[in-house]
C-alpha positions as CSV (number, residue, x, y, z in Angstrom):
1,M,-1.6,-7.8,-14.6
2,T,-2.8,-4.3,-14.4
3,Q,-0.7,-1.8,-16.5
4,F,-0.4,2.0,-16.3
5,P,1.9,2.9,-19.2
6,S,0.8,6.6,-19.9
7,S,0.2,7.2,-16.1
8,V,3.7,5.9,-15.0
9,A,5.3,8.1,-17.6
10,E,3.3,11.1,-16.5
11,I,3.8,10.6,-12.8
12,T,7.6,9.9,-13.2
13,K,7.9,13.1,-15.1
14,H,6.2,14.8,-12.3
15,L,8.0,13.3,-9.7
16,R,11.4,14.3,-11.2
17,D,10.4,17.9,-10.9
18,L,8.6,17.7,-7.4
19,P,10.2,19.8,-4.8
20,H,10.7,18.2,-1.4
21,D,12.2,19.0,1.9
22,G,14.7,16.6,3.5
23,R,16.6,13.6,2.1
24,R,13.7,12.0,0.2
25,R,10.4,12.6,-1.6
26,L,7.6,10.4,-0.3
27,V,4.8,9.2,-2.6
28,A,1.7,7.4,-1.4
29,I,-0.2,4.9,-3.7
30,A,-3.6,4.1,-2.1
31,G,-6.6,2.2,-3.2
32,A,-8.8,-0.9,-2.4
33,P,-7.5,-4.5,-2.3
34,A,-6.6,-5.8,-5.8
35,S,-6.8,-2.1,-7.3
36,G,-3.4,-2.4,-8.8
37,K,-1.3,-0.5,-6.0
38,S,1.5,-2.8,-6.0
39,T,1.8,-3.1,-9.7
40,L,1.8,0.8,-9.9
41,A,4.4,1.2,-7.1
42,G,6.7,-1.3,-8.8
43,A,6.4,0.3,-12.1
44,L,7.0,3.8,-10.7
45,S,10.1,2.6,-8.8
46,T,11.4,0.9,-11.8
47,A,10.8,4.1,-14.0
48,M,12.4,6.4,-11.4
49,N,15.5,4.2,-11.2
50,D,15.7,4.0,-15.0
51,A,15.6,7.8,-15.0
52,G,18.7,8.1,-12.7
53,Y,16.9,8.3,-9.4
54,T,17.1,5.8,-6.5
55,A,13.6,4.7,-5.7
56,T,12.3,2.1,-3.2
57,A,8.7,0.6,-3.1
58,L,7.5,0.2,0.5
59,P,4.3,-1.8,1.0
60,M,2.4,-1.2,4.3
61,D,1.4,-4.9,4.4
62,G,4.4,-5.7,6.6
63,F,2.4,-4.0,9.4
64,H,-0.2,-6.7,9.5
65,L,-0.8,-8.0,12.9
66,D,0.3,-11.6,13.5
67,N,-2.4,-14.2,13.1
68,A,-1.9,-15.2,16.8
69,V,-2.7,-11.6,17.8
70,L,-5.6,-11.5,15.5
71,I,-7.1,-14.8,16.9
72,D,-6.7,-13.4,20.4
73,R,-8.7,-10.3,19.3
74,G,-11.3,-12.2,17.4
75,L,-10.2,-10.5,14.1
76,L,-8.7,-13.2,12.0
77,H,-11.6,-13.3,9.8
78,R,-11.3,-9.5,9.2
79,K,-7.6,-9.5,8.3
80,G,-6.8,-6.6,6.2
81,A,-9.3,-4.3,7.8
82,P,-7.6,-1.1,9.4
83,E,-7.9,-2.5,12.9
84,T,-5.7,-5.5,11.9
85,F,-2.7,-3.4,11.4
86,D,0.0,-1.9,13.5
87,V,-1.2,1.6,12.6
88,H,1.0,3.4,15.2
89,G,4.2,1.5,14.2
90,F,3.5,2.3,10.6
91,V,3.0,5.9,11.1
92,H,6.2,6.1,13.1
93,L,8.0,4.4,10.3
94,V,6.5,6.8,7.8
95,A,7.5,9.9,9.9
96,R,11.2,8.6,9.8
97,L,11.2,8.1,5.9
98,R,12.0,11.6,4.8
99,D,15.3,12.2,6.8
100,D,16.6,9.1,8.4
101,A,19.8,7.7,6.6
102,E,18.6,4.2,6.7
103,I,15.3,2.6,7.7
104,I,14.7,-1.1,8.0
105,F,11.0,-2.1,7.5
106,P,8.9,-5.4,7.6
107,T,7.5,-7.0,4.5
108,F,4.6,-9.5,4.1
109,D,5.1,-13.1,2.8
110,R,1.6,-13.6,1.3
111,A,2.4,-17.3,0.7
112,R,3.0,-18.0,4.3
113,D,0.5,-15.3,5.4
114,I,2.9,-13.6,7.8
115,A,5.0,-10.4,8.2
116,V,8.7,-10.9,8.0
117,A,10.6,-8.5,10.3
118,G,13.7,-6.6,9.1
119,S,13.3,-7.9,5.5
120,G,13.1,-4.4,3.6
121,C,15.5,-1.5,3.5
122,V,15.4,2.0,2.5
123,G,19.2,2.9,2.1
124,P,21.0,6.2,2.5
125,D,21.2,6.7,-1.3
126,C,17.4,6.3,-1.7
127,D,15.8,9.7,-2.8
128,T,12.2,8.5,-3.5
129,V,10.1,6.2,-1.5
130,I,7.0,4.9,-3.1
131,V,4.7,3.7,-0.2
132,E,1.7,1.6,-1.2
133,G,-1.3,0.4,0.9
134,N,-4.9,0.4,1.3
135,Y,-5.1,3.0,4.0
136,L,-2.6,5.7,3.1
137,L,-5.5,8.1,2.6
138,F,-8.0,6.9,5.1
139,D,-9.8,9.4,7.3
140,A,-9.8,7.8,10.6
141,P,-7.8,8.3,13.9
142,A,-4.1,7.7,13.5
143,W,-4.4,6.8,9.8
144,R,-5.1,10.5,8.8
145,D,-1.9,11.4,10.4
146,L,0.0,9.9,7.4
147,A,-1.3,12.6,5.0
148,V,1.0,15.3,6.1
149,H,4.0,13.3,4.9
150,W,3.1,12.7,1.2
151,D,4.7,14.8,-1.4
152,L,2.4,13.2,-3.8
153,S,-0.7,11.1,-3.2
154,V,-2.3,8.8,-5.7
155,F,-5.5,6.9,-5.4
156,V,-6.2,4.1,-7.8
157,D,-9.9,4.0,-8.4
158,V,-11.3,0.7,-9.7
159,P,-15.0,-0.4,-10.2
160,F,-16.2,-2.9,-7.6
161,Q,-17.1,-5.6,-10.0
162,T,-13.5,-5.4,-11.4
163,L,-12.2,-5.7,-7.7
164,R,-14.4,-8.6,-7.1
165,D,-13.3,-10.5,-10.1
166,R,-9.6,-9.9,-9.3
167,L,-10.0,-10.7,-5.7
168,I,-11.8,-14.1,-6.4
169,A,-9.1,-15.0,-8.9
170,R,-6.4,-14.0,-6.3
171,W,-7.9,-16.3,-3.6
172,V,-8.4,-19.2,-6.1
173,A,-4.7,-18.9,-7.0
174,H,-3.9,-19.2,-3.3
175,G,-5.8,-22.5,-3.0
176,L,-9.4,-21.7,-2.1
177,S,-12.3,-23.0,-4.0
178,T,-14.2,-20.7,-6.1
179,Q,-17.1,-20.7,-3.5
180,N,-14.7,-19.8,-0.6
181,A,-12.9,-17.3,-2.7
182,E,-16.3,-15.5,-3.5
183,T,-17.2,-15.6,0.2
184,R,-13.9,-14.2,1.4
185,A,-14.1,-11.5,-1.2
186,A,-17.6,-10.4,-0.3
187,E,-17.3,-10.7,3.5
188,N,-13.8,-9.2,4.0
189,D,-12.0,-7.6,1.0
190,L,-14.9,-5.8,-0.5
191,A,-16.1,-4.7,2.9
192,N,-12.7,-3.2,3.5
193,A,-12.9,-1.6,0.0
194,R,-16.0,0.2,0.8
195,R,-14.7,1.5,4.0
196,I,-11.6,2.9,2.1
197,C,-13.9,4.5,-0.5
198,D,-16.4,6.0,2.1
199,A,-13.6,7.6,4.2
200,R,-11.1,8.8,1.7
201,L,-9.0,11.9,2.0
202,T,-8.3,13.9,-1.0
203,A,-5.6,12.7,-3.4
204,N,-3.4,14.8,-5.6
205,L,-4.1,12.3,-8.5
206,I,-6.8,9.7,-9.1
207,L,-6.2,7.1,-11.6
């Protein structure tokens, strides 16, 4: 498991003093698949809650298009690419995060490979939302509209060989053979990683 001990402490200290407008501060944790975004978002959320704040981690993976839609569009083999998400729905949700008292959001069940509607909640007492996802700093139509909402943006930069090793291990853990895991990592996940790195907006912090 990826660990960010010193970085979590430093970012938490920065967040506690970070000025923000509205009800909440919004933090973006972006990076390639298997870069450690979820681990970092969870650690930051825990650290903020331990410091007396009320933080919620919100993954963008709940906005995956359903497999039936991807099959209809010929995109199932590219699941995880920018065009396989409901970007407009996600941008609309992020725009509501700062001031709406309560926001219900979908999450993603990786074991079943489906998004689950209405399974996450940002409550009225939440003062910090830590959003994590591949394309939060992606310089492309619709995706780039997210940038104006972040009070702090973090990009998790990991060498491609490390990403490859992690991705293969991930798919093997989900039941794929080593050969199929290597193929899936090379033809989909790492292709997405290159798109993310080649069209990346400026982050406040790079880890």
